[in-house]
MARSE-961168 format. One record per residue: residue in one letter; x, y, z of N, C-alpha, C, O, CB in turn. Coordinates in pm, whole numbers, padded with zeros to 5 digits, always signed. Glycine has a CB too. Layout:
BEGIN
AXYZXYZXYZXYZXYZ
...
# end
This chain:
BEGIN
M+00083-00120+00000+00000+00000+00000+00087+00125+00000+00063+00216-00079-00094+00000+00121
F+00187+00132+00088+00268+00252+00099+00382+00255-00002+00447+00358-00019+00325+00263+00239
K+00406+00144-00070+00511+00141-00171+00476+00232-00289+00566+00284-00355+00534-00001-00220
S+00349+00251-00314+00308+00331-00429+00321+00482-00404+00317+00560-00498+00165+00299-00466
I+00337+00523-00279+00350+00665-00247+00493+00708-00280+00589+00648-00231+00317+00693-00097
P+00509+00811-00363+00645+00859-00392+00718+00900-00263+00656+00944-00166+00640+00978-00490
R+00847+00884-00265+00930+00905-00146+00916+01046-00088+00900+01061+00033+01076+00879-00180
A+00922+01148-00171+00918+01286-00121+00787+01317-00047+00792+01366+00066+00935+01385-00236
P+00669+01289-00105+00547+01317-00029+00535+01233+00097+00484+01279+00199+00425+01294-00117
L+00582+01108+00091+00574+01023+00209+00662+01077+00321+00617+01091+00435+00615+00880+00174
L+00787+01108+00290+00878+01157+00393+00836+01294+00447+00842+01317+00567+01020+01165+00338
L+00795+01383+00359+00751+01515+00404+00620+01507+00482+00600+01579+00579+00736+01610+00284
G+00531+01418+00439+00407+01397+00514+00434+01344+00653+00375+01390+00750+00316+01302+00439
L+00525+01247+00663+00561+01193+00794+00630+01299+00880+00605+01306+01000+00653+01071+00778
A+00715+01380+00820+00780+01488+00894+00676+01588+00947+00692+01644+01055+00883+01561+00805
G+00570+01609+00869+00464+01698+00911+00387+01650+01033+00313+01726+01094+00369+01719+00799
L+00405+01522+01067+00340+01467+01186+00415+01501+01315+00359+01488+01424+00328+01316+01173
L+00540+01543+01303+00622+01564+01423+00559+01658+01526+00561+01625+01644+00756+01619+01382
P+00504+01773+01488+00441+01857+01592+00323+01788+01662+00303+01806+01782+00393+01987+01530
F+00244+01711+01587+00134+01637+01650+00189+01537+01752+00139+01527+01864+00049+01564+01544
L+00291+01463+01712+00348+01361+01799+00421+01423+01917+00418+01369+02028+00442+01271+01720
W+00488+01536+01895+00554+01606+02005+00449+01654+02107+00467+01639+02227+00637+01726+01952
G+00341+01711+02057+00234+01755+02146+00177+01639+02225+00151+01652+02345+00124+01823+02068
L+00155+01528+02159+00106+01409+02228+00204+01364+02336+00163+01329+02447+00081+01295+02128
A+00332+01365+02304+00434+01323+02402+00435+01416+02523+00448+01369+02636+00574+01321+02336
T+00421+01547+02499+00422+01640+02613+00295+01629+02696+00293+01666+02813+00439+01784+02565
L+00189+01577+02636+00065+01554+02710+00074+01425+02793+00033+01422+02909-00054+01546+02613
M+00129+01321+02732+00128+01189+02794+00244+01167+02893+00236+01081+02980+00133+01084+02688
I+00350+01244+02878+00467+01229+02965+00484+01361+03041+00549+01454+02991+00598+01193+02882
P+00428+01370+03160+00429+01498+03233+00569+01558+03252+00584+01680+03244+00366+01478+03368
S+00669+01476+03277+00803+01530+03295+00855+01595+03166+00922+01698+03171+00900+01420+03340
L+00823+01536+03052+00861+01597+02924+00784+01726+02902+00840+01825+02855+00835+01498+02808
G+00656+01725+02936+00576+01846+02924+00630+01959+03010+00635+02074+02966+00432+01817+02961
N+00669+01928+03133+00727+02030+03222+00859+02081+03167+00885+02202+03168+00748+01973+03363
W+00944+01989+03120+01071+02031+03062+01049+02123+02942+01112+02228+02931+01154+01908+03021
A+00959+02083+02854+00932+02162+02734+00876+02299+02771+00912+02400+02710+00834+02089+02642
L+00789+02303+02870+00731+02430+02915+00841+02524+02965+00844+02641+02929+00627+02406+03025
L+00930+02472+03047+01037+02555+03103+01145+02589+03000+01202+02698+03005+01101+02483+03221
T+01172+02498+02909+01282+02517+02814+01237+02587+02685+01305+02677+02636+01343+02384+02780
L+01124+02545+02631+01079+02593+02501+00964+02693+02510+00943+02774+02420+01037+02477+02415
G+00891+02688+02620+00774+02774+02636+00646+02699+02607+00647+02594+02543+00786+02895+02546
G+00536+02754+02653+00406+02690+02641+00361+02667+02498+00280+02577+02472+00304+02771+02710
R+00410+02745+02407+00371+02731+02267+00411+02596+02209+00352+02549+02112+00434+02843+02183
F+00511+02532+02270+00561+02406+02219+00524+02287+02307+00593+02185+02308+00711+02413+02205
T+00414+02301+02379+00363+02191+02460+00215+02173+02431+00148+02260+02376+00386+02218+02612
A+00165+02055+02469+00021+02032+02457-00049+02122+02558+00006+02145+02666-00015+01880+02481
P-00164+02172+02528-00242+02149+02408-00211+02248+02295-00256+02229+02182-00388+02156+02441
F-00134+02353+02325-00117+02459+02227-00058+02410+02096-00108+02444+01989-00030+02567+02285
V+00048+02332+02102+00114+02290+01979+00021+02207+01891+00019+02223+01769+00241+02210+02010
Q-00055+02118+01952-00146+02035+01874-00260+02117+01813-00295+02098+01697-00203+01923+01961
L-00316+02206+01892-00431+02284+01843-00390+02387+01739-00457+02403+01637-00501+02353+01960
S-00281+02457+01764-00241+02560+01667-00191+02496+01538-00231+02537+01429-00131+02651+01728
Y-00106+02396+01550-00055+02330+01430-00167+02255+01357-00174+02256+01234+00059+02232+01467
G-00255+02192+01434-00368+02121+01372-00457+02214+01293-00508+02176+01187-00449+02050+01478
T-00478+02335+01343-00559+02434+01272-00489+02479+01145-00551+02491+01040-00588+02555+01364
V-00360+02505+01155-00283+02547+01038-00287+02440+00929-00311+02471+00812-00137+02576+01077
I-00264+02315+00966-00258+02208+00867-00396+02181+00806-00405+02152+00687-00203+02081+00930
L-00501+02189+00886-00636+02171+00831-00664+02279+00726-00722+02251+00621-00742+02175+00944
S-00624+02401+00755-00641+02510+00659-00552+02489+00536-00595+02513+00423-00609+02645+00724
F-00429+02445+00558-00338+02415+00447-00400+02312+00354-00393+02324+00232-00202+02365+00500
M-00461+02210+00412-00521+02105+00330-00638+02157+00247-00667+02103+00141-00568+01989+00419
A-00705+02261+00295-00809+02324+00213-00748+02379+00084-00808+02370-00023-00881+02438+00292
G-00628+02435+00095-00559+02483-00024-00521+02371-00118-00526+02388-00240-00436+02560+00016
V-00482+02258-00063-00450+02142-00147-00576+02099-00224-00570+02071-00343-00396+02023-00061
L-00688+02095-00153-00813+02057-00219-00851+02158-00328-00903+02120-00433-00927+02045-00116
W-00826+02286-00302-00853+02389-00403-00773+02359-00530-00822+02372-00642-00817+02532-00348
G-00648+02317-00510-00566+02279-00625-00627+02163-00702-00624+02162-00825-00425+02243-00579
F-00681+02065-00631-00748+01955-00700-00872+02004-00773-00904+01955-00882-00785+01845-00600
A-00942+02100-00714-01064+02152-00777-01032+02217-00912-01117+02219-01001-01132+02254-00684
T-00912+02269-00928-00876+02330-01056-00868+02227-01168-00872+02262-01285-00742+02404-01044
R-00856+02102-01131-00847+01994-01230-00982+01930-01259-00992+01838-01339-00749+01887-01182
D-01087+01980-01193-01220+01923-01205-01310+02021-01280-01274+02137-01300-01279+01889-01064
D-01425+01974-01321-01522+02060-01388-01620+02119-01287-01651+02056-01186-01598+01983-01496
G-01666+02238-01312-01770+02299-01231-01717+02369-01108-01597+02384-01087-01868+02196-01189
W-01811+02412-01028-01780+02494-00911-01784+02415-00781-01734+02463-00679-01876+02609-00901
S-01841+02295-00782-01862+02222-00656-01731+02187-00587-01724+02190-00464-01941+02095-00683
G-01627+02153-00662-01498+02122-00601-01441+02241-00526-01382+02225-00419-01401+02076-00707
Y-01458+02359-00583-01410+02480-00514-01487+02502-00385-01429+02534-00281-01424+02604-00606
A-01619+02484-00391-01702+02503-00271-01663+02402-00163-01653+02438-00046-01852+02488-00306
L-01642+02278-00202-01603+02176-00104-01465+02203-00046-01440+02174+00071-01606+02038-00169
S-01376+02258-00127-01238+02276-00083-01221+02379+00028-01122+02376+00100-01153+02315-00199
V-01316+02469+00043-01302+02571+00148-01357+02524+00282-01337+02591+00384-01373+02698+00106
I-01424+02410+00285-01485+02361+00409-01383+02341+00521-01409+02385+00633-01558+02231+00382
P-01269+02275+00497-01175+02254+00609-01126+02384+00673-01116+02393+00795-01056+02175+00560
A-01096+02485+00592-01049+02612+00648-01160+02682+00726-01135+02737+00833-00997+02705+00536
L-01281+02680+00674-01393+02741+00746-01422+02665+00875-01453+02725+00978-01519+02746+00657
W-01414+02533+00869-01434+02451+00989-01331+02490+01096-01366+02511+01212-01423+02300+00955
A-01206+02498+01055-01100+02535+01150-01126+02673+01209-01110+02693+01330-00962+02531+01082
F-01165+02767+01127-01188+02904+01174-01304+02911+01273-01292+02975+01378-01216+02995+01056
F-01416+02847+01240-01535+02859+01324-01542+02760+01440-01605+02789+01542-01655+02842+01239
M-01479+02644+01425-01503+02537+01522-01387+02510+01618-01406+02445+01721-01535+02412+01450
V-01268+02559+01586-01154+02533+01674-01136+02654+01764-01068+02751+01730-01024+02503+01592
G-01197+02646+01878-01192+02753+01976-01245+02698+02106-01268+02577+02119-01273+02878+01930
G-01264+02785+02200-01311+02739+02330-01198+02669+02403-01081+02703+02386-01431+02645+02315
G-01233+02575+02483-01133+02502+02560-01062+02397+02477-01106+02364+02367-01197+02436+02680
P-00952+02345+02529-00873+02249+02452-00948+02119+02421-00924+02058+02316-00748+02216+02527
T-01036+02077+02509-01109+01952+02484-01201+01965+02364-01198+01882+02274-01189+01912+02608
S-01283+02069+02362-01375+02086+02249-01299+02121+02122-01337+02077+02014-01478+02195+02280
A-01193+02200+02133-01115+02234+02014-01051+02108+01954-01051+02091+01833-01006+02338+02049
A-00997+02022+02039-00936+01898+01990-01040+01808+01926-01014+01748+01821-00865+01824+02104
M-01157+01797+01987-01263+01713+01929-01307+01769+01794-01331+01693+01700-01384+01704+02025
N-01317+01901+01785-01355+01961+01656-01246+01943+01551-01276+01932+01432-01386+02109+01675
L-01121+01941+01592-01015+01910+01496-01025+01765+01450-01007+01736+01331-00876+01936+01559
V-01053+01674+01542-01071+01533+01503-01181+01523+01398-01165+01458+01295-01105+01445+01627
I-01294+01587+01426-01406+01585+01330-01363+01648+01198-01398+01599+01091-01529+01660+01388
G-01289+01757+01206-01241+01824+01085-01151+01735+01001-01163+01731+00879-01167+01950+01122
Y-01060+01663+01067-00971+01574+00992-01044+01453+00934-01009+01405+00827-00858+01527+01082
L-01144+01404+01004-01224+01294+00948-01306+01344+00829-01319+01274+00728-01318+01234+01057
G-01360+01465+00841-01430+01525+00727-01337+01550+00610-01375+01529+00494-01495+01656+00769
L-01216+01594+00639-01117+01615+00534-01089+01485+00460-01074+01484+00338-00986+01671+00594
L-01083+01376+00534-01060+01246+00471-01172+01212+00373-01146+01155+00266-01048+01137+00578
L-01295+01246+00409-01408+01224+00316-01393+01311+00191-01423+01268+00080-01542+01254+00386
L-01348+01435+00211-01326+01522+00095-01212+01471+00008-01220+01477-00114-01297+01665+00142
D-01105+01422+00072-00996+01360-00003-01050+01245-00089-01016+01233-00206-00887+01309+00092
L-01133+01163-00029-01191+01049-00100-01274+01097-00220-01267+01039-00328-01278+00965-00006
H-01351+01202-00199-01433+01258-00307-01346+01301-00425-01372+01265-00540-01516+01377-00256
F-01241+01378-00396-01155+01426-00504-01078+01310-00569-01055+01311-00690-01055+01531-00450
W-01040+01211-00489-00971+01094-00542-01063+01017-00636-01021+00974-00743-00922+01004-00426
Q-01189+00999-00595-01286+00927-00679-01314+01002-00809-01347+00941-00911-01416+00905-00602
R-01302+01134-00805-01322+01217-00925-01201+01209-01018-01206+01255-01132-01347+01363-00885
G-01092+01148-00969-00974+01130-01053-00887+01253-01067-00811+01264-01163-01016+01086-01187
V-00896+01347-00972-00818+01471-00983-00700+01474-00886-00630+01575-00877-00908+01591-00957
T-00677+01364-00816-00562+01352-00726-00466+01250-00785-00503+01177-00877-00606+01311-00581
P-00344+01245-00734-00257+01135-00776-00317+01001-00732-00393+00996-00634-00115+01152-00716
A-00285+00896-00802-00341+00763-00771-00310+00720-00629-00390+00650-00567-00289+00659-00869
W-00194+00758-00576-00149+00718-00443-00206+00805-00331-00177+00779-00214+00001+00721-00438
W-00284+00905-00363-00328+01005-00265-00396+00945-00143-00363+00982-00030-00422+01102-00331
M-00489+00855-00162-00565+00802-00048-00477+00716+00042-00500+00712+00163-00684+00720-00096
S-00379+00650-00011-00288+00573+00073-00215+00667+00169-00203+00639+00289-00185+00495-00013
L-00167+00778+00117-00098+00875+00201-00193+00940+00301-00160+00952+00419-00032+00983+00115
R-00309+00980+00255-00404+01050+00341-00457+00960+00453-00476+01005+00565-00520+01104+00259
L-00480+00833+00423-00525+00740+00528-00420+00726+00637-00451+00729+00756-00558+00602+00468
L-00295+00709+00597-00186+00696+00694-00174+00821+00780-00174+00813+00903-00054+00667+00621
L-00162+00936+00716-00142+01060+00790-00262+01094+00877-00246+01136+00992-00113+01175+00694
S-00381+01077+00823-00502+01111+00900-00517+01022+01022-00557+01070+01128-00627+01099+00811
A-00486+00895+01008-00497+00803+01123-00404+00848+01235-00442+00845+01352-00464+00659+01080
I-00284+00888+01201-00188+00930+01304-00228+01064+01365-00216+01082+01486-00047+00940+01245
V-00275+01157+01283-00320+01287+01335-00437+01268+01431-00436+01322+01542-00362+01381+01219
V-00536+01192+01389-00654+01169+01475-00612+01098+01604-00657+01136+01713-00762+01086+01399
A-00528+00997+01592-00483+00925+01712-00406+01017+01807-00412+01000+01929-00396+00806+01673
S-00333+01114+01752-00257+01205+01840-00346+01309+01905-00312+01363+02010-00146+01276+01759
L-00461+01339+01845-00553+01440+01901-00654+01380+01999-00702+01450+02089-00628+01509+01788
L-00687+01253+01984-00789+01193+02070-00758+01200+02220-00849+01231+02297-00809+01050+02032
P-00635+01174+02264-00610+01187+02408-00634+01328+02461-00679+01346+02574-00467+01147+02438
L-00606+01428+02380-00633+01566+02419-00784+01592+02423-00833+01662+02511-00565+01665+02321
A-00856+01534+02327-01000+01553+02321-01072+01488+02440-01179+01532+02480-01054+01495+02191
F-01012+01385+02495-01074+01315+02607-01000+01335+02740-01018+01258+02834-01082+01166+02575
S-00916+01438+02745-00842+01461+02871-00920+01549+02967-00873+01578+03077-00707+01526+02842
# end
């Protein structure tokens, strides 16, 4: 399954998971979280790193979908492509628990949009393999925050 994903998107996609995984580590390992807070500052600890980076990446992915919409006919792809950014803007706020849950919902919704564009044939053939892998790890890294 992952053999079909070109090396550059796979490696860069995996590298893009590092802030999610770092945030998860600072949440799950209190001593690491304390060290990071004192050494790096609160911006680089859970929940801030996961929520801020998660919002940025969800919005970034809206731009990726917009690019796919340029390869499709009609206006519906463009309309669908703005949903992740609008979701992030309107739904990621409040406390960390609700913000994390809304990010989880946003990433699951993004996966459905990825599937839609993939089925329309406007993504690379390997797109869903990459998106399933990355989305599973992102969602898994946000769930402990959503239920903390």
